[in-house]
N, C-alpha and C positions, 0 to 999 in steps of 0.2 A: 849338517842335517838341516833341511828346510821343512818347516811345518806351516800349513795353511790353516787359518782360523776364519770362522765366520766373523762378520763385522761385530756382532754382539760379543762373541768370545774375546776378540781382540780388545774391545772396549773394556771388558771386565779385567783383562790382564793389565792394561794401562792404568786402570783405576787402582789396582793393587799396588803397582809401582808408585803411583802418585800419592798413595796414602802414606808412603814412607816405610811401610813394613818390609818392602823388598827393594833391592838396589836396581834390579833390571827384570826384564820379562823372563829370562832364563831361570832366575830364582823362583819366580811364581810357578813356572811349569814344573820345575824339579819338586817343589813342595806339593803341587797337585798330584804328581805321580807317586810320591811317598805316601800321601794320604790315600790314594787309590789302592796301593799295596796293602796298607793297614786295614782298609775297609774290606778288601777281599779276604784277608786273613781272618777278620772278625766274622764275616759271613760264613766262611768255612767252619769255624769253631761253632757257630750257632747251628749249622746244619748237622755237624757231627754230634753235638749234644742232643739234638732232636732225634737223630737216628739211634743213639744210645737209649733214649727214653722208649722209643718204639720197640727196640730189641728187648729191653727189660720187661715191657708189658707182654710181649710175646712169650718170653721164657716163663714169666709168672703164670700165664694161661696154660702153658704146657705142664708146668709143675702141678697145676690144679686138675690136670686131665682133660683140659678143654681143647686139646689139639685135634687135628684131622689127619688120619693116616693116609698118606698118598703112596701107593705102591706101584704106580706105572706112569708113563708119560701121558697116556690118554686120560688118566684120572687127574693129573696135574693140569692138562689142557682144559678139561671140563671145569675144574675149579676156577681157572682164570676166566673162562667164558661166563661162568656164573657171576664173578666179580664185576666183569665189564657190563653185564646186563642191568 
């Protein structure tokens, strides 16, 4: 596999190798990809937690009788139009 990097990115990879933390550029790239995977997993968990909070708030409102009954597609479309406005 061949990867093209900008001059700045190539310089950053070389600096990491020269720091002695990595033996070669491949190790730097592998570590960066592992970090990216971990970061994506973390972002997914944060989004999932936020969605759970929003669902909880919605169910709490419904439990208090604060919901809106939607009985047709046109009523749902109207609600969405109101939200967008």
